[in-house]
N, CA, C and O atoms as a GROMACS GRO file, in nm:
protein
  424
    1MET      N    1  -1.209  -0.272  -1.019
    1MET     CA    2  -1.156  -0.364  -0.935
    1MET      C    3  -1.196  -0.507  -1.002
    1MET      O    4  -1.311  -0.538  -1.033
    2GLY      N    5  -1.082  -0.585  -1.018
    2GLY     CA    6  -1.105  -0.716  -1.089
    2GLY      C    7  -1.159  -0.826  -1.007
    2GLY      O    8  -1.174  -0.806  -0.886
    3PRO      N    9  -1.189  -0.939  -1.058
    3PRO     CA   10  -1.241  -1.049  -0.969
    3PRO      C   11  -1.141  -1.096  -0.867
    3PRO      O   12  -1.180  -1.133  -0.756
    4ILE      N   13  -1.015  -1.097  -0.898
    4ILE     CA   14  -0.920  -1.160  -0.788
    4ILE      C   15  -0.901  -1.056  -0.680
    4ILE      O   16  -0.901  -1.084  -0.560
    5GLU      N   17  -0.884  -0.932  -0.728
    5GLU     CA   18  -0.884  -0.818  -0.626
    5GLU      C   19  -1.003  -0.809  -0.540
    5GLU      O   20  -0.987  -0.776  -0.422
    6THR      N   21  -1.117  -0.836  -0.584
    6THR     CA   22  -1.236  -0.848  -0.522
    6THR      C   23  -1.234  -0.957  -0.417
    6THR      O   24  -1.270  -0.935  -0.302
    7THR      N   25  -1.192  -1.071  -0.456
    7THR     CA   26  -1.182  -1.190  -0.370
    7THR      C   27  -1.085  -1.163  -0.249
    7THR      O   28  -1.115  -1.176  -0.130
    8ILE      N   29  -0.970  -1.124  -0.297
    8ILE     CA   30  -0.882  -1.084  -0.188
    8ILE      C   31  -0.927  -0.986  -0.088
    8ILE      O   32  -0.899  -1.002   0.031
    9THR      N   33  -0.993  -0.891  -0.129
    9THR     CA   34  -1.057  -0.782  -0.049
    9THR      C   35  -1.164  -0.860   0.056
    9THR      O   36  -1.166  -0.849   0.179
   10GLU      N   37  -1.244  -0.935  -0.021
   10GLU     CA   38  -1.342  -0.986   0.064
   10GLU      C   39  -1.295  -1.093   0.169
   10GLU      O   40  -1.337  -1.090   0.285
   11LYS      N   41  -1.223  -1.171   0.133
   11LYS     CA   42  -1.152  -1.274   0.222
   11LYS      C   43  -1.087  -1.200   0.356
   11LYS      O   44  -1.111  -1.237   0.470
   12LEU      N   45  -1.009  -1.098   0.324
   12LEU     CA   46  -0.928  -1.034   0.423
   12LEU      C   47  -1.034  -0.953   0.500
   12LEU      O   48  -1.019  -0.951   0.622
   13THR      N   49  -1.128  -0.894   0.454
   13THR     CA   50  -1.238  -0.820   0.538
   13THR      C   51  -1.310  -0.917   0.633
   13THR      O   52  -1.329  -0.894   0.752
   14GLU      N   53  -1.344  -1.022   0.572
   14GLU     CA   54  -1.418  -1.121   0.657
   14GLU      C   55  -1.337  -1.186   0.772
   14GLU      O   56  -1.386  -1.202   0.884
   15GLN      N   57  -1.210  -1.222   0.737
   15GLN     CA   58  -1.115  -1.302   0.828
   15GLN      C   59  -1.045  -1.217   0.941
   15GLN      O   60  -1.031  -1.259   1.056
   16CYS      N   61  -1.001  -1.086   0.897
   16CYS     CA   62  -0.925  -1.011   0.963
   16CYS      C   63  -0.982  -0.894   1.036
   16CYS      O   64  -0.921  -0.830   1.122
   17SER      N   65  -1.093  -0.872   0.999
   17SER     CA   66  -1.166  -0.745   1.059
   17SER      C   67  -1.083  -0.618   1.066
   17SER      O   68  -1.065  -0.559   1.172
   18PRO      N   69  -1.034  -0.579   0.951
   18PRO     CA   70  -0.936  -0.479   0.946
   18PRO      C   71  -0.985  -0.338   0.978
   18PRO      O   72  -1.094  -0.301   0.936
   19ALA      N   73  -0.912  -0.263   1.047
   19ALA     CA   74  -0.935  -0.119   1.067
   19ALA      C   75  -0.899  -0.044   0.932
   19ALA      O   76  -0.964   0.053   0.893
   20VAL      N   77  -0.800  -0.090   0.869
   20VAL     CA   78  -0.752  -0.034   0.737
   20VAL      C   79  -0.727  -0.172   0.650
   20VAL      O   80  -0.682  -0.276   0.698
   21LEU      N   81  -0.764  -0.151   0.521
   21LEU     CA   82  -0.738  -0.253   0.433
   21LEU      C   83  -0.712  -0.192   0.297
   21LEU      O   84  -0.801  -0.123   0.248
   22GLN      N   85  -0.605  -0.209   0.236
   22GLN     CA   86  -0.563  -0.149   0.110
   22GLN      C   87  -0.512  -0.257   0.020
   22GLN      O   88  -0.398  -0.299   0.039
   23VAL      N   89  -0.588  -0.305  -0.076
   23VAL     CA   90  -0.540  -0.407  -0.184
   23VAL      C   91  -0.518  -0.333  -0.306
   23VAL      O   92  -0.606  -0.262  -0.354
   24THR      N   93  -0.396  -0.346  -0.361
   24THR     CA   94  -0.356  -0.251  -0.474
   24THR      C   95  -0.304  -0.364  -0.588
   24THR      O   96  -0.210  -0.441  -0.563
   25ASN      N   97  -0.367  -0.363  -0.698
   25ASN     CA   98  -0.321  -0.443  -0.805
   25ASN      C   99  -0.213  -0.366  -0.867
   25ASN      O  100  -0.229  -0.260  -0.927
   26GLU      N  101  -0.090  -0.432  -0.847
   26GLU     CA  102   0.038  -0.352  -0.914
   26GLU      C  103   0.086  -0.436  -1.032
   26GLU      O  104   0.203  -0.429  -1.069
   27SER      N  105  -0.004  -0.518  -1.092
   27SER     CA  106   0.054  -0.583  -1.201
   27SER      C  107   0.087  -0.498  -1.319
   27SER      O  108   0.174  -0.537  -1.397
   28TYR      N  109   0.026  -0.388  -1.337
   28TYR     CA  110   0.056  -0.292  -1.441
   28TYR      C  111   0.224  -0.256  -1.436
   28TYR      O  112   0.284  -0.217  -1.536
   29MET      N  113   0.280  -0.272  -1.324
   29MET     CA  114   0.424  -0.236  -1.293
   29MET      C  115   0.505  -0.349  -1.347
   29MET      O  116   0.626  -0.328  -1.355
   30HIS      N  117   0.458  -0.465  -1.385
   30HIS     CA  118   0.533  -0.585  -1.433
   30HIS      C  119   0.509  -0.613  -1.579
   30HIS      O  120   0.428  -0.553  -1.649
   31SER      N  121   0.584  -0.705  -1.616
   31SER     CA  122   0.587  -0.747  -1.765
   31SER      C  123   0.473  -0.863  -1.767
   31SER      O  124   0.496  -0.983  -1.780
   32VAL      N  125   0.356  -0.807  -1.755
   32VAL     CA  126   0.223  -0.904  -1.775
   32VAL      C  127   0.138  -0.838  -1.888
   32VAL      O  128   0.162  -0.726  -1.933
   33PRO      N  129   0.041  -0.915  -1.926
   33PRO     CA  130  -0.058  -0.848  -2.012
   33PRO      C  131  -0.145  -0.752  -1.949
   33PRO      O  132  -0.172  -0.764  -1.830
   34LEU      N  133  -0.193  -0.655  -2.018
   34LEU     CA  134  -0.276  -0.547  -1.980
   34LEU      C  135  -0.412  -0.620  -1.916
   34LEU      O  136  -0.477  -0.709  -1.971
   35GLY      N  137  -0.437  -0.561  -1.791
   35GLY     CA  138  -0.560  -0.621  -1.718
   35GLY      C  139  -0.513  -0.746  -1.634
   35GLY      O  140  -0.600  -0.810  -1.574
   36SER      N  141  -0.401  -0.778  -1.626
   36SER     CA  142  -0.362  -0.893  -1.542
   36SER      C  143  -0.385  -0.869  -1.388
   36SER      O  144  -0.384  -0.754  -1.345
   37GLU      N  145  -0.403  -0.964  -1.315
   37GLU     CA  146  -0.426  -0.963  -1.171
   37GLU      C  147  -0.330  -1.058  -1.111
   37GLU      O  148  -0.372  -1.162  -1.059
   38SER      N  149  -0.193  -1.027  -1.115
   38SER     CA  150  -0.090  -1.130  -1.063
   38SER      C  151   0.002  -1.068  -0.972
   38SER      O  152   0.076  -1.143  -0.909
   39HIS      N  153   0.009  -0.946  -0.954
   39HIS     CA  154   0.088  -0.876  -0.852
   39HIS      C  155   0.009  -0.785  -0.759
   39HIS      O  156  -0.048  -0.688  -0.809
   40PHE      N  157   0.000  -0.808  -0.631
   40PHE     CA  158  -0.062  -0.736  -0.531
   40PHE      C  159   0.015  -0.669  -0.424
   40PHE      O  160   0.114  -0.726  -0.378
   41LYS      N  161  -0.022  -0.554  -0.380
   41LYS     CA  162   0.024  -0.496  -0.242
   41LYS      C  163  -0.082  -0.492  -0.158
   41LYS      O  164  -0.184  -0.434  -0.194
   42VAL      N  165  -0.076  -0.556  -0.031
   42VAL     CA  166  -0.164  -0.559   0.061
   42VAL      C  167  -0.132  -0.505   0.191
   42VAL      O  168  -0.031  -0.544   0.248
   43VAL      N  169  -0.213  -0.414   0.247
   43VAL     CA  170  -0.185  -0.345   0.369
   43VAL      C  171  -0.299  -0.388   0.450
   43VAL      O  172  -0.412  -0.375   0.401
   44VAL      N  173  -0.285  -0.437   0.570
   44VAL     CA  174  -0.387  -0.484   0.662
   44VAL      C  175  -0.357  -0.430   0.814
   44VAL      O  176  -0.256  -0.464   0.875
   45VAL      N  177  -0.439  -0.357   0.857
   45VAL     CA  178  -0.421  -0.315   1.005
   45VAL      C  179  -0.536  -0.375   1.072
   45VAL      O  180  -0.653  -0.347   1.044
   46SER      N  181  -0.498  -0.466   1.169
   46SER     CA  182  -0.596  -0.527   1.243
   46SER      C  183  -0.543  -0.562   1.399
   46SER      O  184  -0.427  -0.589   1.429
   47ASP      N  185  -0.639  -0.558   1.474
   47ASP     CA  186  -0.616  -0.592   1.615
   47ASP      C  187  -0.590  -0.750   1.632
   47ASP      O  188  -0.550  -0.792   1.741
   48GLN      N  189  -0.611  -0.832   1.528
   48GLN     CA  190  -0.588  -0.964   1.539
   48GLN      C  191  -0.437  -0.987   1.529
   48GLN      O  192  -0.396  -1.101   1.550
   49PHE      N  193  -0.353  -0.892   1.498
   49PHE     CA  194  -0.204  -0.903   1.488
   49PHE      C  195  -0.143  -0.870   1.626
   49PHE      O  196  -0.024  -0.894   1.644
   50VAL      N  197  -0.203  -0.826   1.707
   50VAL     CA  198  -0.149  -0.795   1.843
   50VAL      C  199  -0.078  -0.907   1.903
   50VAL      O  200  -0.143  -1.010   1.920
   51GLY      N  201   0.039  -0.905   1.935
   51GLY     CA  202   0.130  -1.014   1.999
   51GLY      C  203   0.167  -1.119   1.904
   51GLY      O  204   0.215  -1.222   1.949
   52LYS      N  205   0.150  -1.105   1.769
   52LYS     CA  206   0.186  -1.194   1.667
   52LYS      C  207   0.299  -1.152   1.600
   52LYS      O  208   0.299  -1.042   1.544
   53PRO      N  209   0.403  -1.230   1.596
   53PRO     CA  210   0.537  -1.184   1.508
   53PRO      C  211   0.490  -1.181   1.359
   53PRO      O  212   0.393  -1.245   1.318
   54LEU      N  213   0.568  -1.104   1.286
   54LEU     CA  214   0.540  -1.078   1.147
   54LEU      C  215   0.521  -1.211   1.067
   54LEU      O  216   0.427  -1.231   0.989
   55VAL      N  217   0.617  -1.294   1.094
   55VAL     CA  218   0.601  -1.428   1.016
   55VAL      C  219   0.479  -1.505   1.039
   55VAL      O  220   0.433  -1.574   0.948
   56GLN      N  221   0.422  -1.498   1.158
   56GLN     CA  222   0.287  -1.574   1.184
   56GLN      C  223   0.177  -1.481   1.117
   56GLN      O  224   0.082  -1.535   1.061
   57ARG      N  225   0.186  -1.357   1.121
   57ARG     CA  226   0.081  -1.276   1.052
   57ARG      C  227   0.087  -1.305   0.906
   57ARG      O  228  -0.016  -1.328   0.843
   58HIS      N  229   0.207  -1.305   0.849
   58HIS     CA  230   0.202  -1.342   0.694
   58HIS      C  231   0.165  -1.484   0.666
   58HIS      O  232   0.104  -1.507   0.561
   59ARG      N  233   0.196  -1.583   0.752
   59ARG     CA  234   0.156  -1.712   0.709
   59ARG      C  235  -0.002  -1.722   0.731
   59ARG      O  236  -0.063  -1.801   0.658
   60ALA      N  237  -0.070  -1.652   0.820
   60ALA     CA  238  -0.202  -1.646   0.837
   60ALA      C  239  -0.280  -1.597   0.691
   60ALA      O  240  -0.380  -1.650   0.642
   61ILE      N  241  -0.213  -1.495   0.643
   61ILE     CA  242  -0.265  -1.434   0.523
   61ILE      C  243  -0.236  -1.541   0.402
   61ILE      O  244  -0.326  -1.572   0.324
   62TYR      N  245  -0.118  -1.588   0.395
   62TYR     CA  246  -0.086  -1.685   0.290
   62TYR      C  247  -0.187  -1.809   0.300
   62TYR      O  248  -0.234  -1.864   0.201
   63ALA      N  249  -0.210  -1.841   0.417
   63ALA     CA  250  -0.312  -1.966   0.428
   63ALA      C  251  -0.449  -1.927   0.381
   63ALA      O  252  -0.515  -2.005   0.313
   64LEU      N  253  -0.496  -1.800   0.417
   64LEU     CA  254  -0.614  -1.749   0.369
   64LEU      C  255  -0.628  -1.727   0.221
   64LEU      O  256  -0.737  -1.731   0.165
   65LEU      N  257  -0.522  -1.706   0.165
   65LEU     CA  258  -0.526  -1.674   0.019
   65LEU      C  259  -0.461  -1.784  -0.065
   65LEU      O  260  -0.416  -1.765  -0.178
   66ALA      N  261  -0.460  -1.895  -0.002
   66ALA     CA  262  -0.381  -2.006  -0.073
   66ALA      C  263  -0.423  -2.040  -0.213
   66ALA      O  264  -0.344  -2.067  -0.303
   67ASP      N  265  -0.567  -2.036  -0.226
   67ASP     CA  266  -0.621  -2.059  -0.373
   67ASP      C  267  -0.559  -1.960  -0.480
   67ASP      O  268  -0.509  -1.997  -0.586
   68GLU      N  269  -0.568  -1.834  -0.438
   68GLU     CA  270  -0.526  -1.740  -0.526
   68GLU      C  271  -0.365  -1.741  -0.562
   68GLU      O  272  -0.315  -1.704  -0.668
   69LEU      N  273  -0.299  -1.791  -0.451
   69LEU     CA  274  -0.143  -1.799  -0.470
   69LEU      C  275  -0.106  -1.923  -0.549
   69LEU      O  276   0.001  -1.932  -0.609
   70LYS      N  277  -0.201  -2.021  -0.547
   70LYS     CA  278  -0.178  -2.128  -0.638
   70LYS      C  279  -0.210  -2.098  -0.796
   70LYS      O  280  -0.158  -2.156  -0.891
   71GLY      N  281  -0.296  -2.006  -0.800
   71GLY     CA  282  -0.342  -1.986  -0.940
   71GLY      C  283  -0.275  -1.849  -0.994
   71GLY      O  284  -0.158  -1.843  -1.030
   72PRO      N  285  -0.358  -1.746  -0.997
   72PRO     CA  286  -0.330  -1.638  -1.085
   72PRO      C  287  -0.234  -1.535  -0.997
   72PRO      O  288  -0.174  -1.450  -1.062
   73VAL      N  289  -0.219  -1.538  -0.870
   73VAL     CA  290  -0.147  -1.447  -0.799
   73VAL      C  291   0.010  -1.490  -0.803
   73VAL      O  292   0.040  -1.600  -0.756
   74HIS      N  293   0.091  -1.419  -0.848
   74HIS     CA  294   0.231  -1.448  -0.868
   74HIS      C  295   0.313  -1.385  -0.746
   74HIS      O  296   0.409  -1.443  -0.694
   75ALA      N  297   0.265  -1.260  -0.706
   75ALA     CA  298   0.340  -1.199  -0.618
   75ALA      C  299   0.245  -1.110  -0.520
   75ALA      O  300   0.153  -1.038  -0.557
   76LEU      N  301   0.288  -1.134  -0.385
   76LEU     CA  302   0.196  -1.075  -0.286
   76LEU      C  303   0.282  -0.999  -0.188
   76LEU      O  304   0.345  -1.068  -0.107
   77ALA      N  305   0.296  -0.862  -0.183
   77ALA     CA  306   0.365  -0.780  -0.091
   77ALA      C  307   0.264  -0.752   0.018
   77ALA      O  308   0.157  -0.695   0.003
   78LEU      N  309   0.313  -0.802   0.133
   78LEU     CA  310   0.222  -0.789   0.270
   78LEU      C  311   0.298  -0.683   0.357
   78LEU      O  312   0.419  -0.677   0.380
   79HIS      N  313   0.195  -0.598   0.401
   79HIS     CA  314   0.229  -0.506   0.514
   79HIS      C  315   0.132  -0.498   0.622
   79HIS      O  316   0.029  -0.431   0.613
   80THR      N  317   0.170  -0.576   0.739
   80THR     CA  318   0.062  -0.600   0.825
   80THR      C  319   0.103  -0.532   0.963
   80THR      O  320   0.213  -0.542   1.017
   81TYR      N  321  -0.006  -0.462   1.006
   81TYR     CA  322   0.025  -0.372   1.133
   81TYR      C  323  -0.096  -0.395   1.231
   81TYR      O  324  -0.208  -0.432   1.194
   82THR      N  325  -0.059  -0.368   1.365
   82THR     CA  326  -0.150  -0.351   1.451
   82THR      C  327  -0.195  -0.201   1.446
   82THR      O  328  -0.128  -0.124   1.377
   83ASP      N  329  -0.310  -0.154   1.518
   83ASP     CA  330  -0.336  -0.012   1.514
   83ASP      C  331  -0.234   0.083   1.580
   83ASP      O  332  -0.218   0.197   1.538
   84SER      N  333  -0.168   0.036   1.678
   84SER     CA  334  -0.058   0.113   1.734
   84SER      C  335   0.072   0.126   1.639
   84SER      O  336   0.137   0.230   1.630
   85GLU      N  337   0.101   0.012   1.570
   85GLU     CA  338   0.205   0.012   1.480
   85GLU      C  339   0.167   0.111   1.353
   85GLU      O  340   0.253   0.185   1.305
   86TRP      N  341   0.046   0.106   1.307
   86TRP     CA  342   0.006   0.194   1.195
   86TRP      C  343   0.015   0.331   1.244
   86TRP      O  344   0.056   0.420   1.168
   87SER      N  345  -0.019   0.357   1.366
   87SER     CA  346   0.002   0.501   1.408
   87SER      C  347   0.140   0.544   1.420
   87SER      O  348   0.168   0.660   1.392
   88VAL      N  349   0.238   0.453   1.462
   88VAL     CA  350   0.366   0.498   1.466
   88VAL      C  351   0.421   0.523   1.310
   88VAL      O  352   0.505   0.609   1.284
   89ASN      N  353   0.368   0.447   1.222
   89ASN     CA  354   0.417   0.461   1.086
   89ASN      C  355   0.336   0.572   1.017
   89ASN      O  356   0.353   0.595   0.897
   90GLN      N  357   0.254   0.636   1.086
   90GLN     CA  358   0.181   0.760   1.041
   90GLN      C  359   0.093   0.724   0.929
   90GLN      O  360   0.072   0.805   0.839
   91GLY      N  361   0.034   0.589   0.930
   91GLY     CA  362  -0.065   0.552   0.841
   91GLY      C  363   0.001   0.538   0.695
   91GLY      O  364  -0.059   0.579   0.596
   92GLY      N  365   0.122   0.479   0.688
   92GLY     CA  366   0.181   0.461   0.561
   92GLY      C  367   0.257   0.324   0.546
   92GLY      O  368   0.331   0.290   0.638
   93ALA      N  369   0.244   0.254   0.448
   93ALA     CA  370   0.336   0.144   0.408
   93ALA      C  371   0.436   0.193   0.312
   93ALA      O  372   0.417   0.291   0.241
   94PRO      N  373   0.550   0.116   0.311
   94PRO     CA  374   0.656   0.146   0.200
   94PRO      C  375   0.608   0.120   0.054
   94PRO      O  376   0.534   0.025   0.028
   95ASP      N  377   0.649   0.203  -0.034
   95ASP     CA  378   0.612   0.179  -0.177
   95ASP      C  379   0.688   0.061  -0.232
   95ASP      O  380   0.801   0.035  -0.192
   96SER      N  381   0.624  -0.013  -0.328
   96SER     CA  382   0.688  -0.136  -0.373
   96SER      C  383   0.803  -0.090  -0.474
   96SER      O  384   0.799   0.013  -0.542
   97PRO      N  385   0.892  -0.173  -0.472
   97PRO     CA  386   1.018  -0.140  -0.568
   97PRO      C  387   0.979  -0.160  -0.720
   97PRO      O  388   0.886  -0.236  -0.747
   98ASN      N  389   1.041  -0.101  -0.809
   98ASN     CA  390   1.014  -0.114  -0.956
   98ASN      C  391   1.061  -0.245  -0.986
   98ASN      O  392   1.162  -0.294  -0.935
   99CYS      N  393   0.979  -0.307  -1.077
   99CYS     CA  394   1.008  -0.449  -1.143
   99CYS      C  395   1.136  -0.446  -1.215
   99CYS      O  396   1.165  -0.345  -1.280
  100LEU      N  397   1.213  -0.541  -1.209
  100LEU     CA  398   1.337  -0.557  -1.280
  100LEU      C  399   1.350  -0.686  -1.361
  100LEU      O  400   1.452  -0.720  -1.421
  101GLY      N  401   1.226  -0.757  -1.353
  101GLY     CA  402   1.222  -0.896  -1.424
  101GLY      C  403   1.158  -0.867  -1.579
  101GLY      O  404   1.111  -0.762  -1.622
  102GLY      N  405   1.173  -0.986  -1.642
  102GLY     CA  406   1.126  -0.990  -1.794
  102GLY      C  407   1.184  -0.884  -1.870
  102GLY      O  408   1.303  -0.850  -1.865
  103SER      N  409   1.084  -0.826  -1.948
  103SER     CA  410   1.137  -0.711  -2.042
  103SER      C  411   1.151  -0.589  -1.968
  103SER      O  412   1.192  -0.492  -2.031
  104LYS      N  413   1.123  -0.574  -1.843
  104LYS     CA  414   1.145  -0.447  -1.767
  104LYS      C  415   1.294  -0.434  -1.721
  104LYS      O  416   1.335  -0.326  -1.677
  105ALA      N  417   1.378  -0.546  -1.731
  105ALA     CA  418   1.502  -0.539  -1.676
  105ALA      C  419   1.584  -0.436  -1.757
  105ALA      O  420   1.566  -0.426  -1.878
  106GLY      N  421   1.669  -0.361  -1.693
  106GLY     CA  422   1.732  -0.246  -1.740
  106GLY      C  423   1.889  -0.279  -1.760
  106GLY      O  424   1.966  -0.192  -1.801
   0.00000   0.00000   0.00000
């Protein structure tokens, strides 16, 4: 786990008190140098999302990770759930699509 992934994990753990937290560095799927920390998939399951629409959940996380988004993080795929939503989804978030940008375009 790199320093950016660690920071994202720590901030989300401290602020969201998640029942489930998955932070996945998906940079390897994109046209970036080896070892980059620029593309992340984040799954957060938290009671703090109860009664909040998706856009409000995402805005809260964007605000929390504002420094990372200004710098090294280029893309952040967010999947935010309450405990009951997570149960309905059977504990899974959708897979990220394949990268079609840069040298990976087909």
